[in-house]
C-alpha positions, 0 to 999 in steps of 0.5 A, a space after each residue: 632593603 628593609 633599612 632602606 625602606 625605613 629610611 625612605 619612610 622617615 625622610 617622607 615623614 620628616 618632609 611632611 612635618 617640615 611642609 606642615 610647619 611651613 604652611 602653619 607659619 604662612 597661615 600665621 603671617 597671613 593672619 597677622 597681616 589681616 589683623 594689622 590691616 583691619 586695625 589700620 583701616 578701622 574707621 570707628 571713631 574713638 571719640 567724636 568731638 563736635 563744636 557746640 555751635 555746629 549744626 551737624 548737617 555737614 561732614 565738615 563743620 562750616 561754622 569756621 569756614 571763611 568761604 561764603 556758600 550762600 548769597 544771603 548776607 547776615 547782618 551783625 548790627 553793622 549796616 553802616 558798613 554797607 557804605 564801604 561796598 567796593 572800597 579797596 583794602 588799603 583805601 580806608 582812613 583811620 576813622 573807617 578802620 575804627 568803625 570796622 574794629 568796633 564791630 569786630 570787637 563787639 562780636 562773639 568769637 564764634 561769630 567772626 567767621 560768619 561776619 567775614 563771610 557776610 562781608 564777602 557776600 556784601 562785597 565789602 573788603 576789610 581794611 588790611 589790619 582788621 582782616 589780619 586781626 579777624 583771621 587771627 581770631 578765627 585761627 585761634 578759635 580753630 586751634 582751640 577747637 582742635 585741641 578740645 
């Protein structure tokens, strides 16, 4: 009977050891998930890059946005383009297109998006070819800014 009691005690302790090892493994796995979750959701910016012409007042810089958020039109020494208010995109002559092109290529690259917004507010549709050129300039600027 004594040997039977020792065997029961040995099985009891072995069971407890296995139970403790199982609990330890569960705790380690739970900690691994918590650490991985924190690392994934870490919102600390590694390095925030802000464009030099961004005012910093908005979460997303509106400098390169093509949507007009205001009714105020900014002029870029292009008052003569007000003659084209209401003209449709494909109704321009070659001479008209050159007027737009002259203004476009006198602008600084960072001013093109603002100029497009200004034209939108003034109800001036760009000639199709100028619109494509202006959008290409804005897209190149955005991609260059994103790489930096």
